[in-house]
C-alpha positions as CSV (number, residue, x, y, z in Angstrom):
1,Q,14.8,40.9,159.3
2,V,14.7,43.2,162.3
3,Q,11.8,45.5,163.1
4,L,12.2,48.7,165.1
5,V,9.4,50.6,166.7
6,E,10.1,54.0,168.2
7,S,8.2,56.0,170.7
8,G,8.6,59.0,172.9
9,G,9.0,62.0,170.6
10,G,7.1,65.2,171.0
11,L,7.2,68.9,171.6
12,V,9.2,70.3,174.5
13,Q,10.5,73.7,175.5
14,A,14.2,74.5,175.5
15,G,15.8,73.1,178.6
16,G,13.3,70.3,178.9
17,S,13.7,66.6,178.7
18,L,12.4,63.7,176.6
19,R,13.0,60.0,176.6
20,L,12.9,58.0,173.4
21,S,12.4,54.3,173.3
22,C,13.0,51.8,170.5
23,A,11.9,48.2,170.7
24,A,13.6,45.7,168.4
25,S,12.1,42.4,167.3
26,G,12.8,39.7,164.8
27,R,16.2,38.3,164.2
28,I,18.4,39.9,166.9
29,F,21.9,39.2,165.8
30,S,24.2,38.7,168.9
31,I,26.8,41.1,167.7
32,H,25.1,44.3,166.9
33,V,25.0,48.1,167.4
34,L,21.8,49.9,168.4
35,G,21.7,53.6,167.9
36,W,19.9,56.9,167.4
37,Y,20.3,59.2,164.4
38,R,18.5,62.4,163.6
39,Q,17.7,64.4,160.6
40,A,16.8,68.1,160.7
41,L,14.8,69.7,157.9
42,G,17.1,70.2,154.9
43,K,20.0,68.5,156.5
44,Q,21.6,65.1,156.3
45,R,21.0,62.4,158.8
46,E,23.6,62.4,161.6
47,L,24.6,60.1,164.4
48,V,23.4,61.0,167.8
49,A,24.5,58.1,170.0
50,V,25.1,54.4,169.6
51,I,25.5,51.5,172.0
52,A,27.1,48.1,171.1
53,S,25.9,44.7,172.2
54,G,28.9,44.7,174.6
55,G,27.8,48.0,176.1
56,S,30.3,50.5,174.8
57,T,28.8,53.8,173.7
58,N,29.6,56.7,171.4
59,Y,28.0,60.1,171.2
60,A,28.0,63.1,168.9
61,D,30.0,65.9,170.4
62,S,26.9,68.1,170.3
63,V,25.0,65.9,172.7
64,K,27.7,64.8,175.1
65,G,26.8,65.5,178.7
66,R,23.1,66.0,177.8
67,F,22.0,62.8,176.2
68,T,22.4,59.2,177.5
69,I,21.9,56.1,175.5
70,S,21.1,52.8,177.3
71,R,19.6,49.4,176.6
72,D,17.5,46.7,178.2
73,N,18.7,43.4,176.7
74,A,15.8,41.5,178.2
75,K,13.4,43.7,176.3
76,N,15.6,44.3,173.2
77,T,15.0,47.9,173.8
78,V,17.2,50.9,173.5
79,Y,16.6,54.3,175.1
80,L,17.7,57.8,174.6
81,Q,17.4,60.1,177.5
82,M,17.6,63.7,176.3
83,N,18.1,66.5,178.9
84,S,18.8,70.2,178.5
85,L,17.3,70.1,175.1
86,K,18.0,72.9,172.6
87,P,16.1,74.1,169.6
88,E,19.0,72.7,167.4
89,D,18.1,69.3,168.7
90,T,14.9,69.5,166.7
91,G,14.5,66.8,164.0
92,V,13.2,63.4,163.2
93,Y,15.0,60.8,165.4
94,Y,15.6,57.4,163.9
95,C,16.4,54.2,165.7
96,S,19.0,52.0,164.0
97,F,20.1,48.4,164.3
98,R,23.3,47.3,162.7
99,A,24.1,43.6,162.3
100,V,27.8,43.9,162.4
101,A,28.8,40.6,160.8
102,L,26.4,41.0,157.9
103,K,26.9,44.7,157.5
104,L,23.2,45.2,157.4
105,D,21.4,48.3,158.7
106,Y,17.8,48.4,159.8
107,W,15.8,51.6,160.6
108,G,12.8,52.6,162.5
109,Q,10.1,54.8,161.0
110,G,11.3,57.9,162.9
111,T,9.8,60.0,165.7
112,Q,9.6,63.8,165.6
113,V,11.3,65.8,168.3
114,T,10.6,69.5,168.4
115,V,12.3,71.9,170.8
116,S,10.8,75.3,171.1
117,S,12.8,78.4,172.2
């Protein structure tokens, strides 16, 4: 089992910045992918950014150049630095952990991000 605890959401004006954090604990499989997904009201959950245990990253086109995903392996923590926020970035942001070999996905409880215009 993997437990994920997110923090850092909140209310910010358009153009502002927020930094999300997600601490993972439990059985941290060596080959894994950490990531952030978001779900806006009435919409499906979508990928924001992911980072593999080897360090490679992938971003949704809508956030490229504005968001940066990073990780601290010593702390088993993944971060999402969000700059130049837009109202359309509003939603619940979920941290995810994928154990690649077992094809298991774990999710955090979600943190609300609201960007006002």
